[in-house]
N, C-alpha and C positions, 0 to 999 in steps of 0.2 A: 653874661648874656653869652654865647657862642657866633658868630661870626650865621651861620644856617640857621641859629634862630631868627635873629636881626633881618636877614633879610626876608624868613618866614615871614613875619610880622610885617615887612613897607608890604610883602606881595598883598596879604591878607585884608589891610587894609588902600591898597594900590587896584586891589579886585572890588572891595566892597564900595567906594566909591563913585564905581562905574556900575554898579547891580553886575557886575559880572559874576561874583559867584556860584547866582543863578546858574552857568554857563561851565561851572568850575564842575564836571562830575568826574571821579577817577576813567571812567572810559574817553571822555573826551578829553584829559589833559592827556590821558598814553597814547589816542590819537595827534594830540599836538604834539607831545614829544619828540613821535615818530615821524615827521612831519620836517620837525625841523631838522633832524639826525642828519635827514635825507637831503633837504636843503645843502650842510654840510657839507656832505658827500660828495657836493656836485663839484667842489670847488677843487678835487681830486680828482677826482673822473680823468678818467683818459694823461694822466701828468705821469713820466716817469716816480720812479724811488727817489732819486736827486732832485727833479726838479722839486717833491714835495715835500721835503725839507728844507729847499729854497726859497721863499712862496715870497712875490712882491709882498711891496708895503701895504697898496692896494688891498691885493688879496687877502695878506694876512691880517687885513682891518676885516676884511668882510667873515674870514674865521671868525674872530673873536668876534664878535656880532650874532653868529651862528653857536655858540658854542655859548655864550651868556644865553640865545635864549633857548638852549636846552637845560640848562642850569636851573632858568626860571621854573620851565612845566617840569622839571626832574624837584622841585623842591615843594612847588604847589602838591605833584600826587602825591610827594611822600607825606606832606600836612594832609591832605586831604585823609590818608591811609593812618592817619595815626603810626607814620612810622619813622623813628631817628636815625635819619640815613648815617650817621659817621657809628653808630653802632650797627650798622647792617654791614658799614662798609668794612669795618674791624671783624665782624662776627664771619666775612666772606673770605676774609683776609686769610682768614687761620683756617677755613674748611678748605682757601686753593693751597692751603703747602701742607695738608697729607693730599691732597688730588693729583700736585704736582713735587714729590718730594724731590730735591736739587740730583740725588747722585742720580733719578732717572731722568730727569729733563733736560741738564744744563747743555744749554746750545743747541735746543730741539728747539721747533713750535708742533709736536703735535698733540691732539690734544689726549687727555688722560685714560680716558674710552679704546686708547691702542697700546698702551703698555701691560703686557703682564707683569702679575701678580711674583 
């Protein structure tokens, strides 16, 4: 069993013992996911690039907690939709390799739609 499968099962059990599965629809989980992502962004809002790379231990711990919340909701959402996250990530990397070929994008932050064929 890979780590995501282990967490998926732990999260299923966590929700079931609290009778929360009734609330864990894809709609609700996706809304919770974006809310947690917004909480993560708050930790970086108004920081300089340098400051964002040099967080205090306290702020880093808070960011870690927000990332965990995001991962929890992401795993639950994928579970509800029967999506294999590791396979989905692998497939997306392959798509991105085609959308962003090294020879066109090296050192650039432009979106793939800004490149001419």
